C-alpha positions in Angstrom: 82.2 104.4 102.8 79.6 104.6 99.9 80.7 106.8 97.0 84.3 107.1 98.4 87.3 106.5 96.1 87.7 103.1 97.8 84.1 102.2 97.0 84.5 103.4 93.4 87.7 101.4 93.0 85.9 98.2 94.0 87.4 97.7 97.5 85.0 95.9 99.8 84.7 95.4 103.5 86.8 92.5 104.5 89.5 93.0 101.8 93.0 92.8 103.3 95.6 94.9 101.4 98.8 93.0 101.2 100.9 95.1 98.9 100.9 98.5 97.2 103.0 98.9 94.0 104.5 95.5 94.7 105.7 96.5 98.2 104.4 94.5 101.1 102.1 96.2 103.5 102.6 95.4 107.2 100.6 98.2 108.8 97.4 100.1 107.9 99.2 103.4 108.1 101.4 102.3 105.1 98.2 102.3 102.9 97.3 105.8 103.8 100.9 107.0 103.3 101.1 105.3 99.9 97.9 107.0 98.8 99.1 110.4 100.0 102.4 110.0 98.2 100.6 108.9 95.0 98.3 111.9 95.0 94.8 112.4 93.5 94.3 111.2 90.0 97.3 108.9 89.8 96.9 105.1 89.3 98.0 102.9 92.2 98.4 99.1 92.0 96.9 97.3 95.1 97.3 93.6 95.9 94.7 92.3 98.3 93.3 89.1 99.7 89.5 88.7 99.1 87.6 85.5 100.0 90.8 83.6 100.4 92.2 84.6 96.9 94.8 87.2 96.0 93.8 89.9 93.5 95.6 92.9 92.1 93.5 96.0 91.2 94.2 99.4 90.0 92.8 102.3 91.9 92.9 106.1 91.4 93.0 108.0 94.6 90.5 110.9 94.8 89.4 113.5 97.2 87.7 112.3 100.3 84.0 113.4 100.1 82.8 115.9 102.8 80.7 114.4 105.5 
């Protein structure tokens, strides 16, 4: 979503999150749970697969913008 925390962190459509804080992710719900545990404003290390390559980025969860 444009202007969302994910957008601002550089996540793109098609990215596949494979790990958060070094822990393998098997289900999408694990991503949401990790973000909720981390809380707004705390850095979170996310490993993802993009265009066939693995990358690790740091994101800072924020509030979800009102729609």
